[in-house]
ROTORPA-301212 format. One record per residue (C-alpha): x, y, z. Coordinates in nm, 4 decimals. Layout:
BEGIN
{x:X, y:Y, z:Z}
...
***
This chain:
BEGIN
{x:8.3189, y:-0.8900, z:-2.6694}
{x:8.4068, y:-0.5311, z:-2.5873}
{x:8.2482, y:-0.3823, z:-2.2738}
{x:8.0482, y:-0.0657, z:-2.3256}
{x:8.1570, y:0.2196, z:-2.0973}
{x:7.9428, y:0.5065, z:-1.9731}
{x:8.0691, y:0.7378, z:-2.2462}
{x:8.0198, y:0.4895, z:-2.5323}
{x:7.7005, y:0.3780, z:-2.7076}
{x:7.6299, y:0.0325, z:-2.8379}
{x:7.4508, y:0.2068, z:-3.1303}
{x:7.6202, y:0.4055, z:-3.4083}
{x:7.6147, y:0.7786, z:-3.3475}
{x:7.5387, y:0.9754, z:-3.6628}
{x:7.4570, y:1.3310, z:-3.5542}
{x:7.5634, y:1.4928, z:-3.8790}
{x:7.3163, y:1.3191, z:-4.1088}
{x:7.0446, y:1.5465, z:-4.2457}
{x:6.7141, y:1.3712, z:-4.3046}
{x:6.5498, y:1.4850, z:-4.6309}
{x:6.2063, y:1.6462, z:-4.5818}
{x:6.0307, y:1.3684, z:-4.7798}
{x:6.1749, y:1.0955, z:-4.5639}
{x:6.0890, y:1.2839, z:-4.2473}
{x:5.7315, y:1.3274, z:-4.3712}
{x:5.7113, y:0.9508, z:-4.4322}
{x:5.8389, y:0.8822, z:-4.0805}
{x:5.5746, y:1.1218, z:-3.9437}
{x:5.3059, y:0.9334, z:-4.1297}
{x:5.4398, y:0.6012, z:-3.9964}
{x:5.4336, y:0.7187, z:-3.6328}
{x:5.0786, y:0.8472, z:-3.6757}
{x:4.9713, y:0.5180, z:-3.8322}
{x:5.1427, y:0.3049, z:-3.5653}
{x:4.9752, y:0.5038, z:-3.2916}
{x:4.6359, y:0.4614, z:-3.4537}
{x:4.6843, y:0.0837, z:-3.5122}
{x:4.8062, y:0.0263, z:-3.1565}
{x:4.5376, y:0.2518, z:-3.0048}
{x:4.7887, y:0.4523, z:-2.8033}
{x:4.8678, y:0.8262, z:-2.8140}
{x:5.2457, y:0.7824, z:-2.8421}
{x:5.4529, y:0.6348, z:-3.1244}
{x:5.8120, y:0.7557, z:-3.1458}
{x:6.1192, y:0.7457, z:-3.3610}
{x:6.4189, y:0.8201, z:-3.1465}
{x:6.7634, y:0.9510, z:-3.2448}
{x:7.0674, y:0.8261, z:-3.0585}
{x:7.3274, y:1.0769, z:-2.9364}
{x:7.6442, y:1.0040, z:-2.7343}
{x:7.4838, y:1.0653, z:-2.3952}
{x:7.1120, y:1.0695, z:-2.4594}
{x:6.8319, y:0.9776, z:-2.6951}
{x:6.6092, y:1.2394, z:-2.8603}
{x:6.2493, y:1.2287, z:-2.9691}
{x:6.3040, y:1.2696, z:-3.3439}
{x:5.9506, y:1.2059, z:-3.4682}
{x:5.6403, y:1.1531, z:-3.2604}
{x:5.2777, y:1.0838, z:-3.3447}
{x:5.0520, y:1.3861, z:-3.3595}
{x:4.7640, y:1.2874, z:-3.1371}
{x:4.5645, y:1.4366, z:-2.8547}
{x:4.7176, y:1.3065, z:-2.5337}
{x:5.0715, y:1.2888, z:-2.6716}
{x:5.3045, y:1.3614, z:-2.3811}
{x:5.6389, y:1.3621, z:-2.5710}
{x:5.7782, y:1.6598, z:-2.7555}
{x:5.9870, y:1.6515, z:-3.0672}
{x:6.3495, y:1.7361, z:-2.9884}
{x:6.3318, y:1.6481, z:-2.6185}
{x:6.6159, y:1.4269, z:-2.4924}
{x:6.6553, y:1.1745, z:-2.2117}
{x:6.9568, y:0.9931, z:-2.0707}
***
């Protein structure tokens, strides 16, 4: 098994893929539904980048503390 270094990700990095508007709208609906079902303000779909993850889609609820496009290490 190959060791993962600090500059590598164990997940595939696909920064160049454009998500069609219809698929993005479906993902938005899914995050809103998951948030409602779980009874929590935050449901997220994250995008993996080489050195961080990004909030790609987030539920649209009052009390949501995450912002679309924000990254974290």
